[in-house]
N, C-alpha and C positions, 0 to 999 in steps of 0.2 A: 152490524157488519162483523161483528169480531169473532165468532163462534165458528166451531169447526165444522157444525152441523148444518151451514150456511146453506140454502136452496140458490140453486142455476139460476141466472137472470137473463132476461133477452132485452135488446135492443128496444127502443120506442118504437110502436107505428107509425107514427107519423115520420119514420124513414119510407114507410112505403108511399107517404104523399110526394115526399122529395121525388123518388121515383119515376111516380105516374107524371107528374109534373116536368120531368127531364124529356118523357116521351112527346106529351104536349107539344115541348118545345121544338124536341127533333124532326116529328116527321113532317110539319110544313116546309122546313128547309129541303128535306128529301123529295118530296113532291113539285118544290119548283124545279129542283135539279133534274127531275125526270121530265117534265111537261114543258120547260119554257122557251126549249130549241128541238132541232133536229137530233140532237145528239145530246146524251145526256152530260152535265156538268158535272164533272166527276168530283171537284173538291167540295160542293156542296151535298153530291149523293156522300160522301165519305163523311163529312161532318155529321149527316143526319144518322148514318149507320153508328160512328163512336158515339154521339147521344144514346141510342138506344140499346149499344150492346152496355155501355156504363149504367143504364136504368137498370136491367138486368143484373147487372152483376150488382148494384145495389139491393136488389129486391133477393139475390142469395145471401148476402152478406147479412140481411134482415134473417132470413129463413133459418140460416143454420149457426149464426153466433151465439154463445151462451159463457158468462160469465161470470164468477163468484168471488168472495174477499172472504178470506177467513183470518183469525188471528196473526198464522204465520206466512201466508203467500196470497197471491192473486195469481188466479187460471181462468184461461180463453182458451174455447175451442172453438173452430169455424171450419166452413168448407165443406163443399158439395164433391167433386170427384176426388179432390187431394184435401184430406183432413190434415188439419195442426190442431196441436195441444200445447199451448205454452203455459208457463208457469214461472212466476219471479216472487220469490222469498222477500216479504214486506222490508227487510233489513237491507237487502240492495236496491232498493228503487230509490235513484239519485233526482228523477223529477218527474214530476205529475203536472202537464202544460193542458190548456183549454183553448182550443181556438173553433172558429166559426165562420164558415164563408156566409157571403151573402144571402140565398135561399136559405141554407140552415138558419141564419138569424132570423129571416122570417117566421121560419116554423118553429125557431124556438128549440132548435139542437145545438148539441156542441159535439164535437170531436175530443176525447181526452187521450192522450198521449201519454204512456207510462213507460217510461225511461229506464234503465238499469245501467248505462253504461257502454252495452253491448248492444249492437243494433240486431244482432240475432235475437236476445232474449226478449228485446222488447215489442212492445203492439201497441195499435189503436183500438179505440171503443169508438167508431164511429155512429152516433146514432143515440145518446143519451139526453134526456132532458136537461134544461138548461137549470134546473135546480139540484137534479141528480149529481153533474155534472160536476157542479161548485161544490159540494157536500162529499163527493169522492176525492176531489182533489184536497180539501183540507183535509180529511183522513190520511189520504194514503203518504201525505207530504211530510217528512219528518221534520220535526221543529213547527210546524205548524200549528194553530192554535183552533180546533174548529167550533169553541163558543165563539169565537171571535168575528165581530164584521168585516167580509174581507175589502169591505171599501175603505177599512179605516188605516191607519197608518203613517209612518214618517215620511215626507215625500224629500226625496232626494233630488230630482231633476224632473222635467216636465218638457213638451216637446216646445223647441224655439224657430221661429222661422228664420233665426238666423243660421241654424245647421243646412237649409235648402241649398243655397248656394254651396255651401261644403260640400255637399255629398252628391252634386248632380255636373258639376262641371270636371270634363273629362275629354280629352282628347279623342277617346272611342266613343264620343253622342253623335256620330254622324253615323255609326251603324245601328243605332236605335231608331232611325228613320229610312235607311237604306235598304232594312231587310225586310221590312213591311211593303216597302215601295216594290221592290221585287215580288214579292208574294202577292200584292194585289193586282201585278201588270200580269203574271200567271193564271192570277185565277179569273180574269176578264179576258184573257185570250179565247176560251170558247165564245163567248157573245159576239166576238168579232171588234172587240176594242183593242187596239195596241198604244199601251200609253206613251212608248219611247217614239212610235212612227209618228207620234200626233203633237210630239215635242221637236222634233225633227221638222215637221210639218209648219208650224208656228212658226219656225225660225228660217223656212226658207233649204232647208238643208242641213250636213251634216253640223254637229253643235260647235259654234266657234271656242276659242281657250275661254274669252272672255264669261261667257254663257256658260262653261263648265264650274268655273273659279265660283260665278255667282250659285249655282247650283250646290257647290261644296259650300259654301257660308249658309245658305240659308238648309240645307239639309242639319247643316253642326246646330245652329240654333232652334231649327224644329226638335232635333234630336236632343237640344238640354232639357229643351218644355217637356218632351214627353218623360224623362227620366225624373223631372221635377216632378211632374204628376204621378209618375210613379212610386217614387219616395214620401210623397204626401198620402198615397192610398195606404202604403205599406205602414207609415209610422205614425199618422194621424192620432192625437190623443197621447201619445207615449209618455209613460208615466214610471218611472222607476222610485218604489220606496219600499222602506222595509216594514214589513207587517208581520207582528211578534216575532217569530225566531226564524224570519225568512225575508231574503232579499225579491222583492214582488217586480216584474216587468211587466205591463200593459200596453198594446200597441194596435193597430189597424181601423181601417175605415170599412172598407168590403169583409174584409177578412180580420177577424180580431182574433188576438191570442194573448193568451195570460201566461206566464212561465215563473215558474217559485225556484229558486236556490237556496237550501237550509244552510243557515250560516253556521253551523256547525262543521259543515263539509267544505266551506270557502279555504281557501290555503295560502292566498295572496292573488295577486294581480297583476297584469303586464299591459304594455302600450308597444301597440305594432305601428310603425311608420315605414311605409316603402318609400323608395329612395324620391318619387315626384313627388309625394305629401310632405316630405321632409322639408322643401324648402319653402312651402308652404306654413310651416309650423299646424302640420295636421296630424291627427291620429285616431287608432282608434283601438279603445280600450275593452280588455277582455279580465275575467275573473276565472283564477283558477280553482277549480272544484276537483274535489276525488270522485272516482269512475266516471269523470268524463273527458278523457284522453284523445288524442289527434287521431286515432283511429276509431272512437266510440262516438259520439254526441257532440262532439265539439261545438257545433252551430251556437247551440245555447248558452256557450260559455259570452259571446258578447254581450256585452252589457251596455253600452251607448250606441247609438250611431258616431260617423266618423264627425269629430268636433276640433276645436283648437286644443294643442298641447297644454298651454295653462289652464283651459278649463278643466280637462280630463285630470291633470293633478292635485286642483282645487277640489274636485268632487270625490276624489281615490279616497280620503280619510274617512270620509262618509259611507262609502262603499264598502271598505273591509268594515268587519264585526267589531275589531279593537280599536278603530278610530285612529290607526297608526299611520305616520306619513313619511314610509319607506323611501318614495319614489323622488321626495326633496331634500335624498342623503346626496352627500358629494361622492363620487365616484372616484376610486384609484385607477391612474390611469397605468397602461401596461407598457414595459420597456422598450426601449428604442431597437430591439432586435426583432418586437414584433413588424415596426415599419419596415426595416430592412428588406425580413422576410417578404413581405405584400409587395415592396419595390423591385424584390427582385423576379418574384413569381410575374410581376406587370411587366418588366422588360424582358424576361429570357422566353416568356410564351411567344408571344411575337416575332421574336429573334429566330427561336427554332423554328416557328411555322413558317418564317420567312427561308430560312437555311433550307428545310424540305422542298418548299417551293424551289428553291434555285436547282436543286437537283433534278427536279423534274423536268424543268426549263433544260440543263443540260442534255439530257437525253433525250430531249426532243418530244418530250410526251405533252410539255404546257408551252406555247410559243410565248413571244413577247417577253415583257419586264412583268409578267401576273406577279411573280415572287416578290415584288417590292409591296405588294398590295397590303400584307400580315404589319409590316413598319409602320403604315398611317394610322394603324391601330395603336400605338405609343402614348398621344396625346390623349387618348381616351382613358387608357388603362393605368397610367401614372396616376391622376387624380383620382381615380375609383381608388388606389391604393391606398392615398392618403385618407380619404374618408372613410376606408374599414378600419383603416388604423386609429381615427379620431373616434369611431363608433365604438371598440373596445371600453371595458370598464368594470370596476366590480365594487365592492363593498360589505359588511356587515353593519346594518341599522336597527338595533334595539333585537329583535326578535326576528328579524326580516334578513335574508340574505339574498342580495341585489346584484344581478348580472346584465350585462347590455353587449349585445353582438350584431352583425352583420352588416353588412355594404348595401345590397339591393333593398334588403328587406331589415330595416333594424329593429330591434325588439328588445325591451328592457322590462325585465322580469323581478317581481319582486315576489319571494315565497317564504313562508315562514318556515323557522328552522326545525322545528318540529317535524315538518310535514318531509325532512330530507331523509331518505333510507339509507344514506350510503353516499361512498365517494367514488371517482375512478380517476386515475392520476396515470397520462398516457405523453407518452414522449417519442418522436419522430429521430431520427438518427440526425436530421439538422436541428432540432428542440434541442437534443443533447449536446452537439455541439455549442450554442446559444445561450445554455442555460437556462432553457424555458420548459414549460410543460404547458398542458391543456387539463384541466379538472371539468369532470363530469359530473351533475349534480342530480341522481336518479331519486323520481318523487312519484309519490301515488296521483298526484294532481295534474292538470293539464296535458302538457305535452309527453309526461312521463319523464322527461331526458332535457336537463340543457345543460349547457357549458360555457365554460370562460376561457378560449383560447391565449394560448401566447403569454400565458401569466410567467415572472420570473420564477425560479425555486424557491428564492424567499417569499416572493408572495403568495404562493402555494402553499407554504408550509404556515404562514402567519394567517391565511383563509381559512384553512382545515381548523387550526387550532382554535379560533374563535367559534367555533361554530360545533366544535367535537362535544362540545357536551351537552347538546340538543338533540342529537342524532337518536333514532329510536324506531323500533317498526311502526309503519302506518299503514294501518287498512286502506286499498285502494276503492 
């Protein structure tokens, strides 16, 4: 599959069988929706129509899609009314992921996603044979070894049952049940079934306060159970391993997915800690790879589910190709002026809002003492200012630049110095008065730009000096 005269290939014919099965499953649903009552049950009819239209779309995809792979590029053209022809140079391919839904697994079909870092240039080949998809992934993935058994490799992490509560307990769990309950209520209305009316009838009138509280508790527990089931289905059999020259992730129960990341494109690692997770010492781990920025296909950068911070730091050296431990380095604290600035914003912001409210009150536009309400935020904004200051930090650890920042979403980034393509140093008028500056780090990896705000000028000069020798152009 590497010659320039390679012929065009088609998707597997079993994609047609998949479409026929969808039609066979969808039509009875529509028949029930039309015949069960005096009036059509429109949710059932709509679901049946959606299934049939999806099957027709699958047939059109099978009939019109062609692809070929040469030594220089991958080509795909598809479409009936609107034709699309996409070409991706092989040296620009960043990811080749393989996934399979339940019906595809039954038919031994796979979907191959070829990612170039730009969603507009990436595309899916939906309907390849299992062996063909595996061979395609090994051939196109930079750093992979086609003659190596894809099941081999050095395991880094596997699914742990202890991850389940860490990923499912959330104050928003109640909505995992509330949404489906409301949907079921409206779906049953055409049949004359009123779920909420039945609940009021059982209690003999409007719901009392204790019943609402019990319902919320039950909904929260049920929502947590639903989230736990969804997490298990999505991450069952999770395996992170290093296979040849790539970092490979496999997961999924009903829909399986395999993602490969070439070691030669990995430039660092990042720990994301939202404010609520931080108190529980939880984090999400991401790898920083070239060609997968915030505007591209950043979803594949998640390397682990939500885990304990200590576990993520323990696994980081095994995730990084060079085995370095930059996340264990002691960070340098930023000057006190950074704390003063944040405390000032925490105090002056509510004070200015309150002053503006007072002007409206004196003019009669706002009645009463509503202008005092912004001042009630000060007991919240001041601790947040302290948290924001304590989140600041930076250092240089071996071949890595490490920066940490963020209050509601704290992020610790360890980036290889060779991935830094330049520096930006900026000062606001207040920073100039206080002798501080913000250092920006442009890079071709991850989010493409990271910042270390409110360094002292001396810290910034030292930081730049320690890393200046490693600067060089880095291809995204």
